[in-house]
N, C-alpha and C positions, 0 to 999 in steps of 0.2 A: 432514552432509546426511541428511535422513530417508530411510527405506528406499524408498519408491516413486519417488523423484526420478530415478533412473537411467532408468527407463522413460519418464518425462516428457521427459528430455533427449534420449533416443534418438528419441522421437516428434517432438519439435521439430526435430531435426537432419534427419530424413527429410522432414518437411513443408516445411521452408524450404530444403532442398538445401544445407545448411551443415555444415561439418565438426563432428563431435560434440565435439571439444575446445573449439572456439570457443563452441558452445552451452553447454557445461558452465561455461566461464569466465563467460559472460554471466549464466547462471542463478545461479551462486554469488554474483556481484556484486549482482544484484537481490535475492536472498534475504537477503544480509547487510544491505543498506540497509533492507529491510522489517522484518527482525527487530529491528534497532536502533530503529526508529521506532514500532513498534506495540506496544500492550499486549495485544491479542488475537492469539494466534499461530495460530489454527486454519486460516486460509486463505492463509497466506504463500506456500506452494508454488503455489497456483492463481494468485495475483496475480503472482508472480515469472514464471511461465510465460507469462502474458498479456503482461507487459512485454517479455520476451525476444522473443516472437513479433512484437510491435510494432516493436522495434528491428531485427529481421531483415527485416521486411516493408517498412521504409522504403526509398524509392527511393535507390539509390546507384550511382555509376559504377564501372567496373572499377578506376579509379585511386584510388578511395576505399573500400577494403573496410571491413567492420565492425571497429571498434576496441573490443575487449572492455573496455578501461579508460577509454573516453570517457564524458563526461557525457551524461545522457539528453538527447535533442534537444528535448523540449518542457518548458515551464515547470511543468507539473503535477507532475513528479517532484521539484521543489524544495520543494513544500509539505509540511510535516510532517503526519502523521495527527493527527486530533483525538483527545484522550484525555479525553472528558467524562464 
């Protein structure tokens, strides 16, 4: 994980009132997916942070907490990046 990512994870955890370990797991998951799919690596951290924020902001009930290993809830995540 790149150097500034710990600060991003801490910020997301505080912003979303979520345990930092859960945020880190989600961030690493999103980062790995983006890293594998993209040819331009400059903004992977920014996009991963946005996706984690979206996942943590999605409405959920107390009986259905965030699952760090669950598939992304929207279909956009299933589309690969264009490499034209």
